[in-house]
N, C-alpha and C positions, 0 to 999 in steps of 0.2 A: 516504509512503515517505521514509525518512531521507535527508537530504542527505549525499552522499559526496563525496570529493575528486575532482571531475571534471576540473578544469583548464578552460581557456578554450575556447570554441567557435571553431575555426579555419576553419570553412566560411564561404564567402561566400554567405550564405543568399539574398541578393537575386538571385544568379545561378543558383539551382538549376535553372531552366528551360532554360538554354543547352544546345544539343544534345549537346555533348561531356560535360557534367556529367550530364545525364539518361541518356545511354547507359551511363555507368559505374554508375549506381545502378539501372538498370532490372531487371537480374537479381535484385537483392535485393528490389525491390518486387514482382516477380512471385512470388518465394518467399513474401513476406508474404501475398499473396492466397491462395496454395495452403494455407498454414498456417491462415488464417482459415476457409477452406472446410472443411478437415479438422476443425477445432474445432467449427464449426457442426454438422457431421454427428454428431460425438461427442455433443454435447448433445441434439440432436434424437433420436438413437437411444436416449438414456437418459431420455426422457420430459420433457425441458425445453421450455419455451415461450420463444421469443425476444421480448424487450420492447424498446421504444425510449423511454427516459425523457427528458422535457423538460430542456433545458440551462439555462433561465432559472428560478431558484427564489427564494423568499422568503429562505431561508437557504442559504448555500453549504456548510454544515458548521460544526461548533463545536470544532474542534481548535485548540489554542493556537498552534501553529507553522505552520499552513496558511494561506496568504494567497490571497484570492479576487480576482476581477476584477469590479468593480461595473458595472452597466449602468443607464441611465436608461430608465424605462418611462413612456410617455405614454398616458393614457386617452383615449377618444373626446372627453371634455369638456376635454382639455388639461391635466389634472392630472399632475404629475410625481411619480414615486415611484422609490425605489432598489430594484433587484433585483440578483441575482448570478448569474454563470455558475457552475454547480456544480463543486465540486472532486471529486465522486464522485456516481454515481447512487444512492448508498446510501439516502438518505431516501425517495426516490420508490419504490425497489424494496421497501423495508420496508412502505410503504403498500399496494403491490400484494399482498404476502404477507398483510397484514391483511385485504385484500379477498377473499382466498380462493385466490390462486395458491399452488401447491405447490413447483414447481421452475421457476426462471426464470433467464435469462442476458441480458446486454446488452453489446455491443461499444460502449461509451459514449465519446464525445468529451468530455474533461474539461479543466478550465482551472485553472492554479495560477500565481499571480504569484510573483516573486522566485525562480524556478527556471530555471537555464540551465546546460548543460554536456554532457559526453559521454553522461550517463545521464539528463539532465533536459531537458524542454522545457515551455514555458508552456502549450502545447496538446498533448495526447497521447491515446492510446486505452487505456482501461482495460476489461479483460474482467472483468465482475463476475457472480457467480452465487450462488444461494441454494438450499438444500435444507431443507424443513421436516421436523420430527420425525426428523432424522438427526443423529448426533454429528459434531463437527468432524473426527474421524478419517477420516470418509468424504471430506472435502475433501482430506485428505492423500493419499488414494489417487487422487483426481481429478488432483491435481498431478503425481503420478508418471506417470500415464497420458498426460497432456497433454505432458509433456516428451518422452516417448518418441515420441508421435505427431508432434510438431514435427520431431524428428530424422529420423524415417522419411519424412516428407513432403518434406524438402529433401535427403534422401540423405546425411546426415552421421552419423558415429559418435560425435562428441564436440562439445560446446559449447566456445567459446573466448572469452576476453576478457583483453586486456593480458597475454598470455603464460601464463595459467593455464587449465587444462582441467577438464572435468567430463563424465563419461559419463552421458548422460540416461537410459540404460536401467538403470542401477544403482538398487537400492532406496535410498531416502533415509535418511541417518542422522537419528535423532531425538534432539535434545539440548535440555535445558531451559535457560532463560536463566541460572539459578543455576549449573548445571554449566559453562556457557560462561564466566561470570565467573570461576569458580574455575580452570578450565583455562587460559584465555588471559590473565587479568589477576591471578590470585592474590587475588581479592576474594570475601569471603563476602557476597554481595548481600543475602540475606534477613535477615542481621543488621542491615542498614541500614534495614529496614522493620519495626520491632517492632509487632506487632499489625496489620500491613498498612499502617501509617502511615509515609510516607517521613521519615527522619531525615537532614536535609541534612548535619549536622556529622559524623555517623558515616560517611556515604559520602565526604564531603570528606577525612576523615582516611585512609580506606582508599585512595582514589585517589591522595592525596599519597604514601603509603607505597609505592605501586606505580610511582612515578616517572612519573606521567601529569600533564600540565600542568593547573593549576587557576587560577581567578581568584576574588578575594574575593567577587564578586557572583554566583558560580555558584549556581544552584538545584540541588536533588536531580535534577531532570529534565535539567538541563544536563550534570551530571556523568555521569549514566546514558548519555546520548546520546554523550558524548565517548568513554567507554570502549567503547561498541558500535562506533562508527565507526573508532577508532584501533586497538583491540586485538582486537576479536572479528570484525566483519564480514569483514575480509580473509581470515580462515581458513575461512570457511564455504562449503560447496558446491565444495570442491576435490576432484577425483577423482570424487566422487559428490555428489548433491544433499544439502543439509542442511535439515531442518525444525526450526527453533528455536521452542520452545513454552514454555508456562507462564510468561507474563510477570507481573511484579508488578502488582497491581491498579492502582497509580498510572500504569502505562504501558498501560492497556487501557480507555480511557474508554467504549468501546461494547461491551465483552465482559462476560459474566457470570462470577462467581467459580467456580472449580473446586469441585464438590461435596465432594470428598474433601480439599481443601486450600484454604480460602477466602482464604488469603494471596496466592494467584496466580490468574490469570484463564485462561479457556479461549481463548487466543489463540496463533496461531503465524504465523511468517513463513517463506517459502521462499527459500533462497539457492542460487544457481548461479554458480560462478566468482567468488565473493566479492561478487556482486551480489544485492541484495534484489529478488526478483521478485514476491512476493505477500504479502498480509497477510490473515489469516483470523480469524474469531471464532465462538464460540458466542454468539449475540446476546443482549444484555441486553434484557429485556422489562419490567423494573420501571420504570414511567414516573416515579415519584417519585425513584428513585435516578438515573435518566438525567438528569432536570432538575437535580439537585444537581451532577452531574458537569459538565454543560454550563455551568452558572452559574459553577462554580469555574474551568473552563478559560477562559471569557470574561473573568472578572475578571483572571486572569493575563495574558491577551492584551492587555487594556487597559493593564495596568501595564507590560508589555514593549514594546508596539508602538503604544499610544495609540488603539486601535480595538477594536471588538467587533462581532460579527455577531448578528442576531436569532436567537432560539430558535424553531424551527418547532413551534408549539403543536399543529398537526394531526398531526405525527409522534408527539409524546408521547401523544396520544389513540389513534393507531393502534397503539402498542405494547401497549395493553391488549387488543387483539384478536389479537395475533400468537401463533401457536403456537410451541413451541420450534423455533428455526431456526438453521442454520449458514450463514454467508456469507463470501465471499472476493472480494478484488479483486486482479487480476494485471495487471502492466504489460506489455501486449501488445507494444509497440514494443521494450521491453528483451528480451523473449523472442526476438523475431525477430532482434535484434542478435546474441544469443549463438548462435542456431542457424545464422546465415549468416556468423558471424565478422566482422561489421561493426564498425568501430572507434568509430562515433559514432551517436547516436540519429537524427540527421538523415538518415543514409544509408538508413534503412528507412521514411521517411515520404514519401508521395507528394508532398506540398507542405509543406516544412518551415516552421515558424513564423519570421516575419521581423521 
């Protein structure tokens, strides 16, 4: 999930357990439990199997700007090796799909370093689910139903965050990334990716003309993200939810190209009240292409941050067994925040990260 301008965390997290603090938060926490129970029933009624993916993995994920927490693992013989707390259950869930599962979901505890604010916590709950042999448009309908269910469960007619509102019962607006860049920033995005290849200078010039701040060392991805965060995200999911779809291939490392337009990927994000809630893909199952993307992302990560994570070879092998699959990850804590009108993610976590 993209980093947004959260502001500092003003909670005294060390004191979350004090009776007065807990009493203030308890109604939100009980609402969280009710929403989780309702969602679990939704998935079970629709033929899903709940899974529980292990949190310690060989690779935490291979996205350039995601930062993992490393752990030391000691074997019975005393040998020390490095493992990671996963940033998503995605790799494990794809292996389960390769093994024969058809519809699965997981309320996964996940971990990401360098993230803290009103919308970010280093440890949080990600609701992830997968459907085999179904298009990612089905996931769009899942999202619309889950938003309505969350609202019905806590008895609210609208979601709210920082003074903006969204009706969770309204059908979501579907907007392509290219349309959003044109509408909110006046930028022809696809003109900056000729043949699907990002052209940094073209986007730099377009962003400069749009009076958006730039830096000489900005990459194409830096510029793309800045436009999204500053010009586009705040306008999405206002009054009704927004489904932002058809991302450039360069911004969809785990998604397959759209068959009718290979310059964009079958990826979408769900926005409510200007907040990114979910990220979905029609999954890439070409192991050779996936390896190329992982290696490219890790090379950039090493250049920018001086570190890289291992590539999970068993995942690449599993991709060769995967049927066509659509998958999505939803920030469960964020959704509870919006449904209960909580101002900070810590308010809807039973034991906030300290």
